[in-house]
C-alpha positions, 0 to 999 in steps of 0.5 A: 143695463143697455137701453134701446134707441127708442128708450133714448128718444123717449127720454129726450128732454121735454124742451128739446122735444118742444123745439123739435116740434116747432122746427117741424111745424116751421118746415112744414108750415103746419102749426103744432097744436097745444091742448090745455089740461087741468089735472093728470086725468085730463092730460092722459086723454088727448093722446094725439096732442102735440103738446099740453098746456097746464092752464092756470084758468083750468087748474084754478077751476078744477082744483079749488073751484075759483076764478083765475084771479091769482087765488091759486098759488104757485105751489098749487099749480106746481103740484098739479103740473108735477102730477101731469108731467108724471102722468104723461111720462109714465104712460106707454100710450103717449109715446113719446110723451108730449112736452108740457108747458106750464102757465107761470102767470106773472111769476107769482110776485117780484124778482125773487118769485119769478126766479123761484117759479122758473127754477121749480118748473124746470126741476119738474121737467116742464118743457116751457113756462109762460111769464106775463106782464100783468100786475100781481094779482092778475086776472084772466084776460079772456074773462076780464077783457079790458078790466086788467092792468099791466106793468110798464114796458120797462117792468115787463122787460125786467120780468122777462130778463129775470126769467131768462136769468133764472133759466140760465141758473136752472141749467148751470146750477141745477142741470135742468132745462126749460124754455121761456115763453114771454107773454104780453097781455097789454093789447086791451089796455095799451093797444096793439102797437104797445103789444108789438113793441113789448114782443119785439123787446122780449125777442131782443132779450132772447126769449125762446117763444113770444106771444101777445094775448087777446089780439082782436082779429086775423089782421092783428095776428098777421101784423104782429107776425110781420113785425116779428120777422122784420125785427129779426131773421125769420128763424122760428124756433131758435133757442135763446142760447143761439138766436134772438129771433123767435116766432110768437105763439098764437093764442087760438082762443075764443076772441072777446073783442067784437071784431073776431069772436071765433076759434081759429082752425089749425090751417088758419093759424098756419096760414098766418105764419105761426108755429104753435096754436093753443087751445087753452081751456077746451078740456075744461069746457068739455068736462063742464059740459059733460058734467052739466048734462049728466047732472041734469039727467040724474035729476030727471025722474023720467030719464033715470040711469038709462037716460044718462047713458044714452044722452051723455054717452058715458064712458064705460068702466073699461074705457076709464080703466084704460085711461088711468092705466090699469091695462098698463099695470096688467101688462107690467105684472104679466111681463115681469111676473109681479102678480 
């Protein structure tokens, strides 16, 4: 069977598509937007997203209804990520399918756990995985604030070195590719200078993307960016196999510090010199808000079902069917006579 060029483009490896998007963002000085998702359904809705992020916070909330404090196991986030990747890869409306980045937390343990986590995420065709430097069990930094503990700089470096070794194994032994995103959460515990030093160390190791979580102001983001450029050449998207000069990923979340409590716009992120901006839990926020509104209307005796439809702007059944793929199935059956 012969395949068209569009087929070949669609099946370009997710990590390659992510690097292409970052390269384009660099060239046009326009940060790519990555949207956080928490299950397969939420992954099929943001059709205009450049990339998707399987949020540990979101998966823990949606799958087990518990806080992001390492209650969620690696198997559970791997299983959710697999379903998400399958959902977007099989959707004809998502062309080409957006690369999926998986929140790998601390790697879920020691050296053996980090190695296994990277190899498994590569096997399910995740485009990239984040590995952070908190102790295990970890806590979500945006919720815990200063109430988190990170490992020493030496241990954080060893953790990323392990992830990169597992990345190499995944390719050489399994034939799978994945990018390593090295993340530090130490800003609130050890200060900005230490966060920058760790990012520079991760860059020198050859991590594909580097970022510092929970920075407290635009000035801090700019300071980090400048340090990363000064620490190497200004090559934003080179992979670890070709260069150690990596641009850090900017977390465009609500800031918990007193200095800067807001969500950055794409233009602001781009102006700071970053190639990627992450909106990690907006999908979960939207889902919770909508469900709270609907539930309040259900128990309002004066409103009833009519009030729910009017105030919550509920999706129609046809819209839901389209999102989950009924129209795609109908087209398949009609085209190939499989009815």
